[in-house]
C-alpha positions in Angstrom: -13.9 -25.2 -2.9 -11.8 -23.8 -0.5 -9.3 -21.4 -1.9 -6.2 -19.5 0.4 -4.2 -16.5 -1.5 -1.4 -15.7 0.5 0.7 -12.1 0.0 2.7 -10.3 1.7 6.4 -12.2 1.3 8.6 -10.2 0.1 12.7 -9.3 0.5 13.9 -7.9 3.8 16.8 -7.0 6.0 17.9 -8.6 9.7 15.7 -6.9 12.0 13.3 -6.2 10.2 9.2 -7.5 10.2 7.3 -8.0 7.1 3.2 -8.5 7.2 1.8 -11.0 5.8 -1.4 -12.0 4.5 -4.0 -14.9 3.3 -6.9 -14.4 1.6 -9.6 -16.6 2.0 -12.8 -18.0 0.7 -14.7 -21.1 -0.3 -16.1 -22.1 3.2 -17.2 -20.6 6.0 -13.9 -19.2 7.9 -14.0 -18.9 11.6 -15.1 -22.7 11.4 -11.4 -23.3 10.3 -8.7 -24.1 13.0 -5.9 -21.9 10.1 -2.0 -21.4 10.0 1.4 -21.2 8.9 3.9 -23.3 8.2 7.4 -22.9 6.0 9.5 -24.7 3.9 13.5 -23.2 3.8 15.6 -24.9 0.7 16.4 -28.4 1.7 14.8 -28.8 4.6 11.4 -30.4 4.9 8.4 -27.8 5.7 7.3 -26.7 9.5 4.8 -25.3 11.6 5.8 -21.6 12.5 1.4 -20.2 13.7 -2.3 -21.1 13.9 -4.7 -20.4 15.2 -8.0 -22.5 16.9 -11.8 -22.0 15.7 -11.6 -20.8 19.5 -9.0 -18.0 19.2 -6.6 -20.4 20.4 -2.6 -19.5 18.9 0.2 -21.8 19.7 3.8 -20.9 17.8 7.0 -22.9 16.8 9.8 -21.8 19.5 11.0 -20.3 17.2 9.3 -17.5 15.8 7.6 -17.6 20.1 7.8 -13.0 20.2 8.2 -12.3 17.4 6.0 -13.4 14.9 2.1 -12.7 16.1 -0.7 -15.5 13.9 -4.5 -12.6 14.1 -7.5 -13.0 11.9 -9.5 -9.8 10.3 -13.5 -12.5 10.4 -15.0 -9.6 8.3 -12.3 -9.9 5.4 -12.1 -13.9 5.3 -8.3 -13.1 6.3 -5.5 -14.6 8.5 -2.3 -11.8 8.9 1.6 -13.6 10.0 3.0 -10.5 11.1 6.8 -10.9 11.1 9.3 -8.5 13.3 13.0 -8.9 14.2 13.5 -10.8 11.2 17.1 -12.9 10.9 18.3 -15.1 7.9 16.7 -18.7 9.1 14.4 -17.0 8.5 13.8 -17.5 5.0 11.5 -19.3 3.7 8.5 -19.7 1.6 6.0 -19.0 3.2 2.0 -21.2 3.6 -1.5 -20.3 4.8 -3.7 -23.8 5.3 -6.6 -24.5 6.2 -8.4 -27.2 8.2 -12.1 -28.2 8.9 -14.5 -30.5 10.1 -15.0 -32.7 13.3 -11.4 -32.8 13.3 -11.3 -28.2 14.1 -13.0 -29.1 16.9 -10.4 -31.2 19.1 -9.3 -29.2 21.7 -6.4 -26.9 20.6 -2.6 -28.7 21.5 -0.1 -29.6 19.3 -1.2 -30.6 16.7 -1.8 -27.1 15.2 1.3 -27.3 14.1 1.4 -30.5 12.5 1.2 -29.9 9.0 -0.4 -34.0 7.9 -4.0 -32.1 9.9 -4.6 -29.8 7.4 -6.3 -30.5 3.9 -5.9 -26.9 2.3 -3.2 -24.7 1.8 -2.5 -21.6 -0.7 0.2 -21.6 -3.1 3.2 -20.3 -0.8 4.6 -16.7 -0.2 8.9 -16.1 -0.6 10.3 -14.4 2.5 13.9 -13.9 1.5 16.2 -11.9 4.7 19.7 -11.0 4.3 
């Protein structure tokens, strides 16, 4: 079965950087779209960044130019490089995956919609203060 395990969270000062990783197993990695989501205390979960099976990436406006999503296909690992962090980035960060025929749709805003994703990791906490 599909398993996603995040790592790399922690505490950092404003302006600092962190790199999150998501190790995946239980499926053919490149056939799934992958995404990073976050949920701050008292707020709804929101899409942060995603990568389509064709390699197309998308980002929330709040992180464009600061965050970069990437993949290490050999290791079935997804990354999120986060630079110039600020207090508003404090949240639990989740890795998610979606597969099957819906993953073959053309890239679009749906890639940052949590309702599209069937598989989730347990999350890793990022605190900026």
